[in-house]
C-alpha positions as CSV (number, residue, x, y, z in Angstrom):
1,M,-0.1,-0.3,0.4
2,T,1.4,3.1,-0.5
3,L,0.8,7.3,1.4
4,A,1.2,10.0,0.7
5,K,-0.7,13.5,0.2
6,G,-2.7,12.7,3.5
7,L,0.0,11.1,5.6
8,G,2.0,14.3,6.3
9,S,-0.7,16.8,6.3
10,G,-0.3,19.0,3.8
11,V,3.8,18.3,4.5
12,P,5.4,16.3,1.7
13,I,6.2,13.0,2.6
14,G,5.3,9.5,0.7
15,A,5.5,5.7,2.3
16,L,5.5,2.1,1.3
17,G,3.8,-0.4,3.7
18,C,3.6,-4.5,2.6
19,S,3.5,-7.6,4.2
20,D,7.0,-9.1,4.8
21,L,6.4,-11.8,1.8
22,V,6.9,-8.6,-0.5
23,A,9.3,-7.0,1.1
24,E,11.8,-10.2,0.1
25,G,10.9,-9.7,-2.9
26,F,12.9,-5.8,-2.9
27,A,16.3,-6.3,-3.1
28,P,19.1,-4.3,-0.5
29,G,19.5,-1.3,-1.8
30,S,16.7,-1.0,-4.8
31,H,14.0,0.7,-2.6
32,A,15.4,4.3,-1.4
33,C,14.1,7.9,-2.2
34,T,16.9,11.1,-1.7
35,F,14.4,12.3,0.8
36,G,13.9,9.4,2.7
37,G,13.9,9.8,7.0
38,N,13.0,13.8,6.8
39,P,12.8,14.9,10.2
40,L,9.8,17.7,9.8
41,S,8.4,15.5,6.8
42,T,8.1,12.3,9.5
43,A,7.0,14.4,12.2
44,A,4.0,15.2,10.2
45,A,3.2,12.0,9.9
46,L,3.7,11.0,13.6
47,A,0.9,13.7,15.0
48,T,-1.2,13.1,11.8
49,M,-1.3,9.3,12.3
50,E,-1.7,10.3,16.4
51,L,-4.7,12.6,15.5
52,L,-6.4,9.2,13.4
53,T,-6.3,7.1,15.4
54,E,-7.3,8.9,18.3
55,P,-10.2,7.9,20.2
56,G,-13.9,9.1,17.8
57,F,-12.0,11.2,15.8
58,L,-13.8,8.6,12.2
59,D,-17.3,9.3,14.7
60,K,-17.1,13.5,14.6
61,V,-15.5,12.5,10.8
62,N,-18.8,10.7,9.9
63,A,-21.1,14.0,11.9
64,I,-19.8,16.5,10.4
65,G,-20.4,14.3,6.8
66,A,-23.6,13.3,7.4
67,Y,-24.5,16.5,8.6
68,F,-22.6,18.8,5.7
69,L,-24.7,16.3,3.2
70,G,-27.7,17.2,5.3
71,M,-27.6,20.7,4.9
72,L,-26.4,20.5,0.8
73,A,-29.8,18.0,0.3
74,G,-31.6,20.7,2.4
75,L,-30.3,23.1,0.2
76,A,-31.1,20.4,-2.7
77,E,-35.1,21.1,-2.4
78,D,-34.9,24.9,-2.3
79,H,-32.9,25.1,-6.0
80,A,-34.2,22.9,-9.0
81,S,-30.8,23.3,-10.2
82,I,-29.1,21.0,-8.3
83,V,-29.4,17.9,-9.4
84,Q,-28.7,14.8,-6.7
85,V,-26.4,15.1,-3.5
86,R,-23.7,12.1,-3.2
87,G,-20.8,11.5,-0.9
88,R,-19.5,9.7,2.1
89,G,-18.3,11.0,4.7
90,L,-16.4,13.6,3.9
91,L,-15.8,12.8,0.1
92,I,-18.9,14.5,-1.1
93,G,-20.6,15.3,-5.0
94,V,-23.2,18.1,-6.1
95,E,-24.6,17.2,-9.7
96,F,-26.0,20.4,-10.8
97,D,-27.9,20.2,-14.0
98,R,-25.8,23.0,-15.4
99,P,-21.7,23.4,-15.8
100,V,-21.1,24.2,-12.3
101,A,-17.3,26.3,-13.6
102,P,-19.5,29.6,-13.0
103,L,-20.3,29.0,-9.5
104,I,-16.5,27.0,-8.8
105,S,-15.6,31.1,-9.6
106,A,-17.6,32.9,-7.6
107,L,-17.4,30.7,-4.5
108,L,-13.6,31.4,-4.8
109,D,-13.6,35.2,-5.1
110,T,-15.6,34.4,-1.9
111,G,-12.2,32.2,0.3
112,I,-14.1,29.1,-0.8
113,I,-11.9,26.6,-2.9
114,C,-13.4,23.7,-4.7
115,G,-13.7,22.2,-7.7
116,P,-15.2,19.8,-10.2
117,A,-15.7,16.2,-10.8
118,G,-17.2,16.5,-14.4
119,P,-18.9,19.0,-16.2
120,N,-21.8,19.4,-14.1
121,V,-20.0,18.4,-10.5
122,L,-19.4,20.1,-7.4
123,R,-16.5,18.1,-5.8
124,F,-16.7,18.9,-2.1
125,L,-13.5,17.1,-0.3
126,P,-12.6,19.1,3.4
127,P,-9.6,18.2,5.7
128,L,-11.2,15.5,8.0
129,V,-10.6,18.5,10.6
130,V,-13.3,20.6,9.4
131,G,-15.1,21.9,11.6
132,K,-19.8,22.7,12.7
133,E,-18.6,26.3,12.2
134,E,-16.4,25.9,8.5
135,V,-19.7,23.8,6.8
136,D,-21.5,27.0,7.7
137,C,-19.3,29.1,6.1
138,V,-19.2,27.0,2.6
139,M,-23.0,26.5,3.1
140,A,-23.4,30.7,3.6
141,A,-21.4,31.2,0.4
142,I,-22.5,28.3,-1.6
143,E,-26.7,30.4,-0.7
144,A,-25.3,33.6,-2.0
145,C,-23.1,32.2,-5.2
146,L,-26.4,30.5,-6.0
147,E,-28.7,33.6,-5.8
148,E,-25.8,36.0,-7.3
149,L,-26.2,33.2,-10.2
150,G,-29.8,33.0,-10.1
151,W,-29.7,28.8,-10.4
């Protein structure tokens, strides 16, 4: 298994985990890197792993994800341009009946960074430590931008 981006919480790092059987296939010195053992990256990865394994952490992530999905589903009831709201945890997509590029641009103007997942789907991938207050802020921005765009 390979790990990278999320392991360092924004600090560059990569890792490979494998069984003893797979590891036996590596000849001595065949698996190396020029940045191996970077103390800053290693400390960031350790802090990330400590947070992720904290009791109840995943429950908090799932609760915030459900809250965000619920808020978006409520928004969909008021905006016919929203075709579907879907997601799992904090991986969320909102499908519209039109291209989302103008909405992405409008949200960026408010300081909200999100991207597409295809031409008509607005994708949200907030950090696992996002809180209800940040979700509420994003929701207010989405509502304002939808009104501004006439969607």
